[in-house]
C-alpha positions in Angstrom: 0.0 0.0 0.0 1.6 3.2 -1.2 -0.4 5.6 0.9 -3.5 5.8 3.0 -5.8 6.8 0.1 -6.7 3.2 -0.5 -8.3 3.0 2.9 -10.9 5.7 2.1 -13.7 5.9 -0.4 -13.3 8.3 -3.3 -14.9 11.7 -2.9 -17.6 10.9 -5.5 -18.9 8.0 -3.4 -18.5 10.0 -0.1 -20.8 12.7 -1.7 -23.4 10.1 -2.7 -23.3 8.6 0.8 -23.9 12.0 2.4 -26.9 12.5 0.2 -28.5 9.3 1.6 -27.8 10.1 5.2 -24.3 8.9 6.0 -22.9 11.2 8.7 -20.4 9.1 10.7 -17.2 10.6 12.2 -14.4 10.8 9.7 -10.7 10.9 10.1 -10.0 13.4 7.4 -10.6 14.7 3.9 -9.2 14.7 0.4 -7.4 17.8 -0.6 -7.5 19.4 -4.1 -4.9 16.8 -5.3 -7.1 13.9 -4.0 -4.5 13.3 -1.3 -5.9 12.2 2.1 -5.3 14.6 5.0 -6.1 13.8 8.6 -8.2 16.0 10.8 -6.7 17.1 14.2 -9.8 15.4 15.7 -12.8 13.4 14.4 -15.5 15.3 12.5 -18.8 14.2 11.2 -18.7 13.5 7.5 -21.2 16.2 6.5 -18.9 19.0 7.8 -16.3 20.8 5.8 -12.6 20.4 6.4 -10.9 23.0 8.5 -9.1 24.3 5.4 -12.2 25.1 3.2 -14.6 22.9 1.3 -12.8 19.6 0.7 -14.9 16.4 0.9 -14.6 14.5 4.1 -14.3 10.8 3.4 -15.0 7.7 5.5 -13.1 4.4 5.4 -14.4 1.5 3.4 -15.0 -0.4 6.7 -17.0 2.5 8.1 -19.2 2.4 5.0 -19.6 -1.4 5.1 -20.7 -1.2 8.8 -23.0 1.7 8.2 -24.9 -0.2 5.5 -25.1 -3.3 7.7 -26.1 -1.6 10.9 -28.5 1.0 9.6 -30.0 -0.7 6.5 -29.3 -4.5 6.8 -27.4 -4.4 3.6 -24.3 -6.5 3.5 -21.4 -5.6 1.2 -18.6 -8.1 0.6 -15.7 -8.3 -1.9 -14.5 -11.7 -3.0 -11.3 -12.7 -4.6 -12.2 -14.8 -7.6 -8.7 -15.4 -8.8 -5.7 -14.9 -6.6 -5.1 -11.2 -6.2 -6.3 -10.1 -9.6 -10.0 -10.8 -10.0 -12.4 -9.3 -7.5 -16.1 -9.4 -7.4 -18.4 -7.4 -5.1 -21.7 -8.6 -3.6 -24.6 -6.6 -2.1 -27.0 -8.7 -0.2 -30.3 -7.8 1.5 -32.9 -10.0 3.1 -34.4 -10.8 -0.3 -31.9 -9.8 -3.0 -28.4 -10.5 -4.0 -26.5 -8.3 -6.5 -23.2 -9.4 -7.9 -20.9 -6.9 -9.6 -18.7 -7.6 -12.7 -15.1 -8.7 -12.1 -12.5 -6.1 -11.5 -8.7 -6.3 -11.4 -8.6 -4.0 -8.3 -10.1 -4.7 -4.9 -11.2 -1.1 -4.3 -12.8 -0.9 -7.7 -14.9 -3.9 -6.8 -15.7 -2.3 -3.4 -16.7 1.0 -5.1 -19.0 -0.9 -7.5 -20.6 -2.7 -4.6 -21.2 0.6 -2.7 -22.7 2.2 -5.8 -24.9 -0.9 -6.2 -26.1 -0.7 -2.6 -27.1 3.0 -2.7 -30.3 2.4 -4.8 -31.5 -0.2 -2.3 -31.7 2.6 0.3 -33.2 5.1 -2.2 -35.9 2.7 -3.3 -36.6 1.1 0.1 -35.7 -2.2 -1.4 -34.0 -3.7 1.6 
């Protein structure tokens, strides 16, 4: 892992999550170069950074737990072929959505999060 950016969802997904009610404490934000910067203390994800309007971003694990605890939506990423084929799954009490295969773990996770969002918007869970 080159840097900490891989632990945090991209700003586009963070924005979508905020629109559907995600407001958990976040460790930091992405600056104008999309580099992660830590807050001096935890801030809710719907607040601005202390240096202007940069998107606050949660970790992938925070997002996974939020979907599970608040909406009973389970997100998993499976390795289909050793370290170069990943497939995401979104599961509710009555539906299972499986993403296409990605060569990157985070891309599969992002696809899973994007697939889970409509379940909340449409009350399909």
